[in-house]
Every structure is written in structure tokens, then in C-alpha cells.
C-alpha positions as CSV (number, residue, x, y, z in Angstrom):
1,M,12.0,12.1,11.0
2,F,16.1,12.1,12.1
3,G,19.2,14.7,10.8
4,C,22.4,13.9,12.2
5,G,25.2,16.3,11.8
6,S,28.5,15.6,9.3
7,R,30.5,13.8,11.8
8,G,27.7,12.3,14.1
9,C,25.8,12.5,16.7
10,T,27.5,9.6,19.4
11,G,27.6,10.0,22.9
12,L,24.2,12.3,23.3
13,P,21.4,10.9,24.6
14,G,19.2,11.2,22.2
15,W,21.4,9.1,20.0
16,E,21.7,6.6,22.4
17,D,18.2,6.3,22.7
18,E,17.3,5.8,18.7
19,R,20.3,3.7,18.6
20,Q,18.3,1.4,21.1
21,R,14.8,0.9,20.1
22,V,15.1,-0.4,16.7
23,Q,12.0,-3.1,16.3
24,A,9.3,-2.2,13.5
25,G,6.6,0.0,14.6
26,K,2.7,-1.4,14.7
27,E,0.8,1.6,14.0
28,G,-1.8,0.0,11.5
29,P,-2.2,-1.0,7.8
30,L,0.8,0.0,5.9
31,P,0.7,1.6,3.3
32,P,1.0,0.7,-0.6
33,T,4.0,2.9,-1.0
34,L,7.2,4.5,1.0
35,Y,8.8,7.3,0.2
36,L,12.5,7.9,2.1
37,G,14.4,10.6,1.0
38,L,17.5,12.5,2.3
39,D,19.6,15.3,1.8
40,G,22.1,18.1,3.4
41,T,21.8,21.4,4.7
42,G,24.6,23.4,5.7
43,I,24.6,25.2,9.9
44,P,26.2,27.9,10.1
45,M,29.1,27.2,12.8
46,R,32.3,28.4,15.6
47,A,35.3,29.3,13.9
48,E,36.7,26.2,16.1
49,E,34.6,24.1,14.5
50,L,35.5,24.7,11.2
51,Q,39.0,24.0,11.3
52,G,40.4,21.8,8.6
53,R,37.5,22.3,6.9
54,A,37.3,22.8,3.2
55,A,35.9,26.0,1.9
56,K,33.6,26.7,-0.4
57,H,34.0,30.8,0.1
58,A,36.3,32.7,-2.5
59,D,38.3,33.7,0.3
60,G,39.3,31.0,1.7
61,S,37.3,30.3,4.4
62,A,34.6,27.8,5.1
63,Q,31.3,28.8,7.7
64,T,29.3,26.2,8.0
65,R,28.7,22.4,7.8
66,E,26.6,20.6,6.5
67,V,23.6,18.2,8.5
68,K,21.9,15.4,6.7
69,I,18.7,14.1,7.6
70,C,16.7,12.1,7.0
71,A,12.5,11.6,5.9
72,I,9.5,8.4,5.7
73,W,6.4,9.3,4.8
74,S,4.1,8.0,2.3
75,A,2.2,9.7,0.0
76,E,-0.9,7.2,0.0
77,S,21.4,-8.9,-0.3
78,R,23.0,-6.6,1.6
79,D,27.1,-6.7,2.4
80,T,27.3,-7.4,6.1
81,D,31.0,-8.3,6.3
82,R,32.0,-5.1,6.9
83,E,30.1,-1.9,9.7
84,L,28.3,0.8,7.8
85,A,28.5,4.6,8.2
86,E,26.7,5.7,10.9
87,F,24.4,8.2,9.4
88,T,24.0,4.7,6.8
89,Q,22.8,2.9,10.0
90,R,20.7,5.1,11.4
91,V,18.6,5.6,8.4
92,G,18.5,1.6,8.4
93,R,17.8,1.1,11.5
94,E,14.5,4.7,11.1
95,A,13.5,2.4,8.1
96,T,13.0,-0.7,10.3
97,R,11.2,1.1,12.7
98,R,8.9,2.2,10.1
99,R,9.0,-0.9,8.3
100,F,10.2,0.6,4.9
101,E,11.6,-2.7,3.4
102,Q,7.7,-4.0,3.9
103,V,5.7,-2.2,1.8
104,A,4.7,-3.0,-1.6
105,R,7.4,-0.5,-3.4
106,P,9.7,1.5,-1.3
107,V,10.9,4.6,-2.8
108,V,14.3,6.5,-2.3
109,I,13.4,10.0,-3.6
110,G,17.3,12.1,-3.4
111,D,18.0,15.6,-5.2
112,G,21.0,13.6,-7.4
113,A,23.5,13.6,-4.8
114,P,25.9,10.4,-5.7
115,W,25.8,9.9,-1.5
116,I,22.0,9.8,-1.2
117,W,22.3,6.5,-4.0
118,N,25.5,4.5,-2.4
119,L,23.1,4.9,0.2
120,A,20.4,3.5,-1.7
121,E,22.2,0.9,-2.8
122,E,24.0,0.0,0.2
123,L,20.4,-0.3,2.1
124,F,17.9,-1.0,0.0
125,P,18.7,-2.6,-3.8
126,Q,15.0,-3.5,-3.9
127,A,13.4,0.0,-4.1
128,L,13.1,2.3,-6.8
129,Q,15.3,5.2,-7.1
130,I,13.5,8.8,-8.1
131,V,15.6,12.2,-7.9
132,D,13.4,15.3,-7.1
133,R,11.9,16.9,-10.1
134,Y,12.6,20.2,-9.3
135,H,16.1,19.6,-8.6
136,V,16.6,18.6,-12.0
137,Q,14.8,21.6,-13.2
138,E,16.4,24.1,-11.3
139,H,19.5,22.6,-12.8
140,L,18.1,23.5,-15.9
141,S,17.3,26.9,-15.3
142,N,20.5,27.9,-13.9
143,V,22.3,26.2,-17.3
144,A,19.7,28.9,-19.3
145,K,20.0,32.0,-17.0
146,A,23.8,32.0,-17.2
147,T,24.0,30.7,-21.1
148,Y,22.0,33.5,-21.2
149,R,22.9,36.7,-19.5
150,N,20.5,40.0,-19.7
151,R,18.3,37.9,-22.0
152,D,16.1,36.8,-19.2
153,E,12.9,36.2,-21.7
154,T,14.9,33.7,-24.0
155,A,16.5,32.3,-20.9
156,R,12.9,31.5,-19.9
157,H,11.5,29.6,-23.2
158,W,14.7,27.5,-23.3
159,A,14.2,26.5,-19.2
160,Q,10.7,25.8,-20.3
161,R,11.3,24.0,-23.4
162,R,13.5,22.2,-21.7
163,H,11.4,21.3,-18.7
164,Q,8.7,19.8,-20.9
165,E,11.9,17.6,-23.1
166,L,12.1,16.1,-19.1
167,E,8.1,15.7,-18.5
168,E,7.7,14.1,-21.6
169,R,11.2,11.1,-21.6
170,R,12.0,13.4,-25.0
171,W,15.5,12.8,-23.7
172,R,18.1,12.8,-27.4
173,S,16.2,16.4,-27.9
174,L,17.7,17.7,-24.6
175,T,20.6,16.3,-24.1
176,Q,21.7,18.1,-27.6
177,A,20.2,21.2,-26.7
178,L,22.8,20.7,-23.8
179,A,25.7,19.6,-25.6
180,R,24.8,22.5,-28.2
181,Q,26.0,24.9,-25.3
182,A,28.5,22.2,-23.4
183,A,31.2,24.0,-25.7
184,R,31.3,27.2,-24.2
185,S,29.2,27.0,-20.7
186,P,30.5,25.2,-17.8
187,E,26.7,25.3,-16.4
188,A,25.6,23.5,-19.5
189,R,28.6,19.9,-19.3
190,N,27.9,19.6,-15.4
191,C,24.1,20.0,-16.0
192,L,24.5,16.6,-18.9
193,Q,26.5,15.0,-16.4
194,Y,24.1,15.0,-13.9
195,L,21.4,13.8,-16.4
196,E,23.0,10.7,-17.8
197,R,24.6,10.0,-14.5
198,N,21.0,9.7,-12.9
199,R,18.7,9.0,-16.1
200,P,17.6,5.5,-14.9
201,R,15.8,7.9,-12.0
202,M,13.8,10.2,-14.0
203,R,11.5,8.0,-15.7
204,Y,8.8,10.7,-15.0
205,P,6.2,9.6,-17.3
206,D,6.7,6.0,-16.1
207,F,6.5,7.2,-12.2
208,H,3.8,9.7,-13.1
209,A,2.0,6.4,-15.0
210,Q,2.0,4.7,-11.2
211,H,0.7,7.7,-9.5
212,L,4.2,8.2,-8.0
213,C,5.4,11.3,-6.0
214,T,8.7,12.9,-8.2
215,S,9.4,15.8,-5.9
216,S,10.4,15.8,-2.6
217,G,8.5,18.0,-0.9
218,V,8.3,16.8,2.5
219,L,12.2,16.3,2.8
220,E,12.8,20.5,1.4
221,A,10.2,21.0,4.4
222,A,11.8,19.0,7.2
223,C,15.4,20.6,5.7
224,K,14.1,24.3,6.5
225,V,11.9,23.6,9.6
226,V,13.3,20.9,11.3
227,I,16.7,22.6,11.0
228,G,17.1,26.0,9.6
229,S,14.0,27.5,11.3
230,R,15.9,26.3,15.0
231,L,19.6,26.1,13.8
232,K,20.1,29.3,10.8
233,R,18.9,32.1,13.0
234,S,21.2,36.0,12.7
235,D,24.2,35.6,14.4
236,T,24.1,31.9,15.4
237,H,27.0,30.0,16.0
238,W,26.9,26.5,16.6
239,T,29.3,23.7,18.3
240,Q,28.9,20.6,16.7
241,R,27.6,18.8,19.6
242,G,25.2,21.9,20.6
243,S,23.8,21.2,16.9
244,N,23.8,17.7,17.1
245,A,21.4,17.5,20.7
246,I,19.4,20.2,19.6
247,I,18.8,18.6,16.6
248,T,18.0,15.1,18.1
249,L,15.5,17.1,20.4
250,R,13.9,19.0,17.2
251,C,13.6,15.4,15.2
252,Y,11.8,13.8,18.2
253,K,9.5,16.1,18.7
254,L,8.7,16.4,14.9
255,S,8.1,13.0,14.5
256,G,5.9,12.7,17.5
257,H,8.3,10.1,19.4
258,F,9.4,13.0,22.3
259,E,6.9,12.5,25.6
260,A,8.0,8.4,25.0
261,F,11.7,9.6,24.7
262,W,12.0,11.5,28.1
263,E,9.7,9.4,30.1
264,R,12.0,6.4,28.6
265,R,15.3,8.9,30.2
266,S,12.9,9.4,33.6
267,Q,12.8,5.5,33.6
268,K,16.8,6.0,33.6
269,R,17.1,8.2,35.8
270,T,15.0,7.0,38.6
271,A,16.2,2.8,38.3
């Protein structure tokens, strides 16, 4: 597991250590399936770290910057002519350490953000791609709430029908229901585009028949436990360097590599 600020962690001791240790691990036999999850979460930053940042708030102010996180877990021809983005390189190194590409079924799972699939295609073109099922259900529920404001029971029933259609892969019925709302609902239009863009990654009956995980709960927990519980505390505002340093140390600790990291650091200091 590792995380990295939106402009990277270059120059930090933990980042240098991670970059230099890329050999595949040897911790016992490989499971038949490994999941590689990618996500992002915002953390509060100091004002000087937000200069020139695109604002999401109505008043035009930016308050956070994104931390991207990668986790690899088990539940049971690449373009080399150009330099990969820094975070992409880190994902590749972590995948090498965990022998992700050596398993019978490598699976990349995410919330549907385009950057996740771009990275997956770049590094792991052979991997199966799955959109987190709960994120899709959340999109559909948001459409229901926006469409049937102040009609909670109607919204709940509409969302339940859409969730069932998703689970049973009744794609035509699902998209027709959204299309009927699209003319007057931007949420429905956006959701329809989201579904069409990710349709091959939503074959949930097929995935379940193969006993594959279709939710990114491990990754959601990583965002909350690794990043949120430490960097999103009340009245905290971080610098880029400070947040990256804490993220690096937390990832080493929670991934079980903290003692080995400090041992290597001590050896470098005494050499």
C-alpha cells in the first residue's frame, strides 16, 4: 500500500527507499487472484499550497488537494518509449513487489474515474477491470434523490429497481429508465454517460459467477484509515512536503514495512 500527493513525493527519504526496492516479494505462494485498487481523497492544505488550484466551492476558493492511493490485496505489451507519470511508476513498482502480474487473474478495481483505467491500460493491459459496484449504486441513488425531491419513498423504490437491473445485467431497462429522466435531469445525463463509459467493467453477474470481488471496500478503508484519520483532523492544514512525509510513514507502518524501512535508514546513516 502507498499514497502520494497530487504532485508526488520526490525527495522524501521514504520515497527514495520505495523507488530503490522494486524486487518481487517471496512471501509464500501466490493466491489465484490479486486485486489492485486505485482511489483519491482530498486533504486540507495551507493557503500557500492552494495557489492556482482549480476551485470546487461556489465562492471560488480551493481548500483541499488530492492524495492518490494504491492498495493491492487478495480475497481468496507496455509502451516503454516515454517516461511514465510518477504515480504510475509507483503503482508499477508496488505491483512488482506484490507479484501482481504473475497471478492467474489480476484484477484492477476502481470507482470509474478515467485516470484509473488509463493507468490500468498503461501498466496492466492483461488485467480484468471492474467498477466498484457500490459506487455505481451510489450514482443511481443520487439520480433518484435529484429526480424525486421531497418524495423519499418514490426515490427509494426507483433506486432499488435500478440497482436490481444493474445486478441482473438488464442493461436496456436500466439505461431506458435513465434516458427518460435525462432531458430534465443533469444527474441522469451524467449517470448515463458514466454507465456507457464503464459498461464492460460492470458485468456483475459474470464476475460473481467467477467468485470475484466487485467492491473496493479495502481501498475505501485505506482512504479513511491511512489518509483521513491522520490528515483530515479538525483544523489541520498541511504543506505538500509535510503531508507527503506523513503519508509515506503511515503507508510503511500499515503495510508492515516500517521496521525494515527504519533499519535501512539507520544503515545508510552509519555507512
